[in-house]
C-alpha positions as CSV (number, residue, x, y, z in Angstrom):
1,M,-20.3,-3.5,5.4
2,C,-21.2,-6.0,2.7
3,K,-22.6,-9.5,2.9
4,L,-20.1,-12.1,1.7
5,N,-22.6,-14.6,0.4
6,G,-20.5,-17.6,1.4
7,Y,-17.2,-16.1,0.1
8,E,-14.1,-16.3,2.2
9,V,-11.8,-13.2,2.1
10,I,-8.1,-13.8,2.7
11,L,-5.8,-10.8,3.2
12,A,-2.4,-11.8,1.8
13,S,-0.5,-9.1,3.7
14,G,1.4,-8.8,6.9
15,S,0.9,-5.1,7.2
16,P,-0.7,-4.1,10.5
17,R,-2.2,-1.0,8.8
18,R,-3.9,-3.1,6.1
19,K,-5.2,-5.5,8.8
20,A,-6.6,-2.6,10.7
21,F,-8.4,-1.3,7.6
22,F,-9.9,-4.7,6.9
23,E,-11.2,-4.8,10.5
24,K,-12.9,-1.4,9.8
25,L,-14.7,-3.0,6.8
26,G,-16.6,-5.1,9.2
27,I,-16.3,-8.3,7.2
28,P,-14.8,-11.6,8.4
29,F,-11.4,-12.2,6.9
30,K,-8.3,-14.4,7.4
31,I,-4.6,-13.4,7.0
32,E,-2.3,-15.6,5.0
33,V,1.2,-14.3,4.2
34,C,3.6,-15.8,1.7
35,P,6.9,-13.9,1.5
36,V,7.7,-12.7,-2.1
37,D,10.7,-11.0,-3.6
38,E,9.4,-7.5,-4.3
39,S,12.0,-6.6,-6.9
40,F,10.8,-5.4,-10.3
41,P,12.3,-4.8,-13.8
42,S,14.1,-1.4,-14.0
43,H,12.1,-0.3,-17.1
44,L,8.8,-0.1,-15.2
45,K,7.5,3.3,-14.2
46,G,5.0,4.7,-11.8
47,I,1.8,2.7,-11.6
48,E,3.4,-0.3,-13.4
49,I,5.6,-1.0,-10.4
50,P,3.0,-1.8,-7.7
51,E,0.8,-3.6,-10.3
52,Y,3.8,-5.8,-11.2
53,I,4.5,-6.5,-7.5
54,V,0.9,-7.2,-6.6
55,N,0.7,-9.7,-9.5
56,K,3.8,-11.4,-8.1
57,K,2.3,-11.5,-4.6
58,S,-0.7,-13.3,-5.9
59,Q,1.2,-16.1,-7.7
60,P,1.8,-18.4,-4.7
61,F,-2.0,-18.6,-4.1
62,K,-3.1,-19.4,-7.7
63,K,-2.5,-23.1,-7.4
64,R,-4.4,-23.5,-4.1
65,I,-7.4,-21.2,-4.3
66,F,-10.8,-22.7,-4.0
67,P,-14.1,-21.5,-5.4
68,K,-15.7,-18.7,-3.3
69,Q,-12.3,-17.6,-2.0
70,I,-10.9,-14.1,-2.6
71,F,-7.2,-13.4,-2.0
72,V,-6.4,-9.8,-1.6
73,T,-2.8,-8.6,-2.2
74,A,-1.5,-5.0,-2.1
75,D,1.6,-2.9,-2.6
76,T,2.3,0.8,-2.1
77,V,5.1,2.8,-3.6
78,V,6.0,6.5,-3.6
79,W,6.9,8.0,-7.0
80,C,8.8,11.2,-7.1
81,E,10.8,12.8,-10.0
82,D,10.8,9.5,-11.9
83,Q,12.1,7.6,-8.9
84,C,10.4,4.8,-7.1
85,L,10.8,4.9,-3.3
86,G,9.8,1.6,-1.6
87,K,10.6,0.7,2.0
88,P,14.0,1.9,3.2
89,N,16.6,-0.7,4.0
90,D,18.0,1.1,7.0
91,I,17.8,4.3,9.0
92,E,20.3,6.2,6.8
93,K,18.3,5.3,3.7
94,A,15.1,6.5,5.5
95,K,16.7,9.9,6.2
96,E,17.9,10.1,2.6
97,M,14.4,9.4,1.3
98,L,12.9,12.1,3.5
99,R,15.4,14.7,2.5
100,F,14.7,13.8,-1.1
101,L,10.9,14.2,-0.6
102,S,11.3,17.4,1.4
103,G,9.5,20.3,-0.3
104,K,8.4,18.2,-3.2
105,P,5.1,17.0,-4.6
106,H,5.0,13.2,-5.2
107,Q,2.5,10.4,-5.8
108,V,1.6,7.6,-3.5
109,I,0.4,4.7,-5.6
110,T,-1.3,1.6,-4.1
111,S,-2.3,-1.4,-6.3
112,V,-4.6,-4.0,-4.9
113,G,-5.0,-7.5,-6.5
114,F,-8.2,-9.6,-6.2
115,L,-7.6,-13.2,-7.0
116,T,-10.6,-15.5,-7.4
117,H,-10.9,-19.0,-8.6
118,N,-11.3,-18.0,-12.2
119,K,-9.7,-14.5,-12.5
120,F,-7.3,-11.9,-11.2
121,D,-8.1,-8.2,-11.2
122,I,-6.0,-5.2,-10.1
123,I,-7.2,-1.8,-9.0
124,S,-4.8,1.1,-8.5
125,E,-5.2,4.4,-6.8
126,I,-3.0,7.5,-7.0
127,T,-2.9,10.2,-4.4
128,N,-0.9,13.4,-4.9
129,V,1.0,14.5,-1.8
130,Q,3.1,17.6,-1.1
131,F,5.6,18.0,1.8
132,R,6.8,21.4,3.0
133,E,10.5,21.8,3.4
134,L,11.5,19.5,6.3
135,T,14.5,20.4,8.5
136,N,17.2,17.9,9.4
137,D,16.1,18.2,13.0
138,E,12.5,17.2,12.1
139,I,13.7,14.3,10.1
140,E,16.1,13.1,12.9
141,H,13.3,13.5,15.5
142,Y,10.8,11.5,13.4
143,I,13.3,8.7,12.7
144,R,14.0,8.5,16.4
145,I,10.4,8.4,17.6
146,Q,8.8,6.3,14.8
147,P,11.4,4.5,12.7
148,P,9.6,4.1,9.3
149,L,11.5,1.1,7.9
150,D,8.2,-0.7,7.0
151,K,6.8,2.3,5.1
152,A,7.1,3.2,1.4
153,G,8.9,6.5,1.0
154,A,10.1,6.3,4.7
155,Y,7.0,8.0,6.1
156,G,3.5,7.4,7.3
157,I,1.0,10.1,6.7
158,Q,-0.7,9.2,10.0
159,D,2.7,9.6,11.8
160,W,4.1,12.8,13.4
161,I,6.0,13.7,10.2
162,G,2.8,13.5,8.1
163,E,0.9,15.6,10.6
164,I,3.4,18.4,10.7
165,G,4.9,18.1,7.2
166,I,2.2,17.4,4.6
167,I,0.7,20.6,3.3
168,K,-1.5,19.3,0.5
169,L,-3.2,16.0,-0.4
170,V,-5.4,15.3,-3.4
171,G,-7.0,11.9,-3.5
172,S,-7.6,9.1,-1.0
173,Y,-6.0,9.5,2.4
174,T,-6.3,5.8,3.2
175,N,-4.5,5.0,0.0
176,V,-1.4,6.9,1.4
177,V,-1.7,4.8,4.6
178,G,-1.6,1.7,2.5
179,L,-5.0,0.7,1.2
180,P,-7.7,2.7,-0.7
181,L,-10.5,1.5,1.6
182,S,-13.5,2.8,-0.3
183,Q,-12.3,1.3,-3.6
184,V,-11.4,-2.1,-2.0
185,S,-14.8,-2.2,-0.2
186,E,-16.6,-1.6,-3.5
187,R,-14.6,-4.3,-5.3
188,I,-15.2,-6.9,-2.6
189,K,-18.9,-6.1,-2.7
190,L,-18.9,-6.5,-6.5
191,L,-17.1,-9.9,-6.4
192,T,-19.3,-11.4,-3.6
193,Q,-22.6,-10.4,-5.3
194,K,-22.0,-12.6,-8.3
């Protein structure tokens, strides 16, 4: 827990998982969401994608931020075999993504933007994840019990499929859930001590 020294922290995300993480930080915060088109240029690769989207998500707040405010934006993608997997559009796309990830190592990349009155910074965290081979029955069961349409790569590591399917993880666990909590906590501490 850090002292905010008069700063106001605004989480610019509608994600229930990010909200829960911010509650764990033990700091007062508000939520303000401004819908943004999350498309990105096709030439971007890996870490460039969430960093581009996070920058986009911060734009609506740039004209109305006050001194001693910090707007926090975030985006998570799954990167596998030179392909970016965001949130699936429908159940069939979710199944397709899970079949694609089955048995493969991949990266979960979360970028977090910190907009203050006079600057904008981004931190990015990469976690390496490995699924075992998933059966069609397991994929169908998961989609039925926990439809993952709001999750990058069509899965949540904290969900049933993550618990039974992930055999290796190198890096931040909370990053895969959607926010590298330790790194975010440190950055907020740094920004509010100035």
